[in-house]
N, C-alpha and C positions, 0 to 999 in steps of 0.2 A: 504494500500500500504506500503510495507516494505521500510524502509530507507536504506541508505548505510551501509554496514557492518563496524563495528568499531573494529579494531584489539585491543586486550589487550596489554597494555603497558608492555614492558619487564622490568625486575627487575632493569636493569641498567639505566632506564630512570628517570631523576630527578623529573619529574612531578608525578610519582607514589609515590615517597617518600613524596612529599609535600602533596598529597591527603591523604595519610595514616596519616601523621602528623596532618593535620587539622581534620580528623575524630577522631583521638585519643583525641584531645582537646574537641571535642563535647561530647565524652563519659566522659571525665573528668568533664565537666560542669554539667552533670546530675548524678554524683556520681557513675558511673559504672566503678569502678577501675579495675576490671578484664579485660574488653575489652580495657580499656585505656592502661593498661600495655602490653597486648598482641600486640596491634597495634604499640605502641611506641617502643617495643622491635624489631619488624620487621622493623620499620622505621630506627632504629639505624643500623641494618644490611645492609640496602640499602645505607644509607649515607656513610658507611665505604668504599664504592667503590670509593669515591673521597678523595684521600690522602690530609690531611691538611685542608679539608673543615671544616669551623667553625660550620656547621650544625651538625657534629658528636658530638662535645662537647656540643652544646646547647641541643641536643636531649638526651645526657647522663644526663644533669642536669634535664630535664623534667622527665626522667625515675626515677631519685632519688625522685622527688616529688610523683610519682605514688607509689613507694615502701613505702614512708612515709605514704600515705593514707591507704595502705594495711597492715600496721604494720609490715614491714620488715626493721627495723631500720639499721641493719648492712649493708644490700645492699644499702640502701639509702645514708648512710654516705660514703661508698666506692665510689659510683658513683659521688656524689657531690664533694668529695675531689679530685677525679681524674680530673673532669672538672675544678675545681678551680685551680689546679696545672697548667693545660694547659693555662688557661686564665692569670694566673700570669706571665708565661713565655712570653706571647704575649703582656703584658702590657695593658690589656683590663679591666679597672676598673669597667665599667658598668656590664659586664658579671661576673667579680669576685664578685661583690655585689649580683648579682642574685644567684650565687652558694651559697654564704654565707647565704642568706635568706632561700634557700632550706635546708641548713644544720641546720639553727636555728629551722625550723619546725620539722625536724627529731629529733634533740636533745630535743626539747620541749616534743614531744610525747614519747620519751624514758626516760623522767624525768631527763634529764641531763640539768637542768635549767641554771647552771652557764655557761656551754659551749654554750647553746642557746643564752644567753644574750650577751656573747662575740662576737658570730658570727653576730648577728643582729646589734649590736653597730658598729662593724667593717664595715659592709656593708654600713651603713649610712655615716660613716666617709669617705668612698671611693668615695661617690657620690657628684657631684657638686650641688650647690644650685638651678641651673636651668638646664632643659634639661632632667632630669631623675626623674621627680616628681613621676611617677608611682611606681618606685622602692623604693623611699624614703617613699611613702605612705605605701607600703608593709612592709618596715622595721619597721616603727612605729607601725603598726598593730601587727606584731609578738612580738614586745617588750611589747605591751599591754597584749597580751596573756601570755607572760612569767611572767610578774609581777602579773597578775591575778592568775596564778598557784602558785606563791610564796606567795600570800596573801598580796601583797603590793598594796593595792587598789588605793591609790591616784596616784602613779606612773602609774599604769595601765590606769586609767581614763585619765591622761595627754597624754599618747601616743595615746590612741584611739581618743582623741579630735584633736590631730595634724593630724592623718590620716584622720579624718572626714573633717577637714578644707581643706586639699589638694584635697581630692576627690570631695568635694563640688565645689571647684574652677573650676574643669574640668567637673563636672556633670557625674562622673564615677559611674554608678549605681551599678555595682558588688562590688567594694570596699565599697561603701556606705552601701549596704545591709549587708555585712559581718561585718563591724565595728559596725553598730547598733545592729546586732545580738549578737556580742560578748559583747557589753555593756549590752544588755538585760540579757545575761547569768551572767555577773558579778553582776548586781543588784539583780537578782533572788537568786544567791548563798549568797548574803549579806543580804537577807531578805527585800530588798527595792522593794516591789512588784509593787508599783505604777510606780516607775522609770523603772522597767523592762517592764511593760506593754507599757509605752510610747515608748521605743526603739523597742519593737516588732512591734508596729504599724508603726513606721518609717521604720523599715526593710522591712515590707510588701509593703510599698509605692515604694520600689526600686527593686521589683522582676521583673518588666518589662517583664511579660509573661514567666518567667523562671519557669517551673513546679517544678524543683528540689528545688530551693530556696524557692518557695512558700510552698512546703511540709516541708522543714526544719523549716520554720517559724511556720507552723501549729503545728508541733510536740512540739516546744518550747512553743507555746501558750497553748497546752494541759498540759504540765508539770506545767506551771504557774497556770492554773485553777485547776489542781489536788491539788496543794499546798493550794488553796483557797477553796477546797472541793466542787467545782461546777462540779459534776461528769458527768452529761448529756452532757455538753459542751465539756468535756474532751474526751468522746467517739467519738463525731462527728469530732473533729479536728484530733485526733490521727488516726482514721480509714480513714479519707480523706488522711492523709499523707501516711499511709501504702499502700493504693491503688496506689498512685503515685509512691512510691518507687518500688513497685512490677512491675509496668508497665515499668519503666525506667531501671530495672535491677540493681538498687542500693541495692544490697543484704545486705550489712552491715547495712545500715540505716533501711531497712525493718526488719532485725532481732532485731535491737535496739528498734524499735517501737513495735514489738511483745512482747518483754520482758517487756516493759513499760505497755502495755495493760494487759499482763499476771499478773502483780502485782496487777492490779485492779480487773480483773475477767478472769480466765483462759479460760472460754468459749468464750470470745471475739475473740481469735486468731485463731479459727477454720476457714478454708477458706470459707465455705458456710455461716457462720454467719456474717463475716465481709463484704463479698460481698453483702449480703442482707441488712445490716445496711447502707453501703455506698450508695446503690441505693434507699433506702427509704427516 
């Protein structure tokens, strides 16, 4: 029996923009940056129908983050700076801090580490001690990333530990996952493989059924085992990660995994071969 006919929402209906915004976040969470950007761009066009609506500026900030992930730093900087200017005029320190954190990520990926550090530090200074702990946590995490990129290991560990403390107090699994993941990367790069393994295991404990995060942890585990020359385990973990990335449409992560496998054995990256190995 057919149910009642449901009319499509018109573009000027706010519920449509909210649905698209939520869907774009879902694609963001699984590393599908192409769909994330496509949807958030359309969402931005819909929100522009409401003059002065804060949603426009917040969506512009999110678009900056999507462009950062897709390695379009100029677009990301322009969007974050435009949003920042609007929030500064409104006297909205929390959203100013959010924009500055987005800028810090873009600057970090563009190797502008001094600008990244200034943006992240300014973001933390703008925030109160209570009430915006999630943003404070993000600010310390990106500072950890920046100091890791600079090779200032002790400062990086300090900021990661501050982020971990905040996230642990609220049992925030996603920040806990990414901070342990970043610490694992830091120790791996520093040759401290036992410490790296410890943080990979802790990161895995916070994946909470998120397949993308699980796959990222598997790939990092594979890299660690590759450094330890345990190649059979490397194949299993990397191929598992590749299968998940392909399924989720996380094309950049899938390509990164193929390159990693290709350095081990070019035959591994042919579709029939990795599908057979994953299912075996």
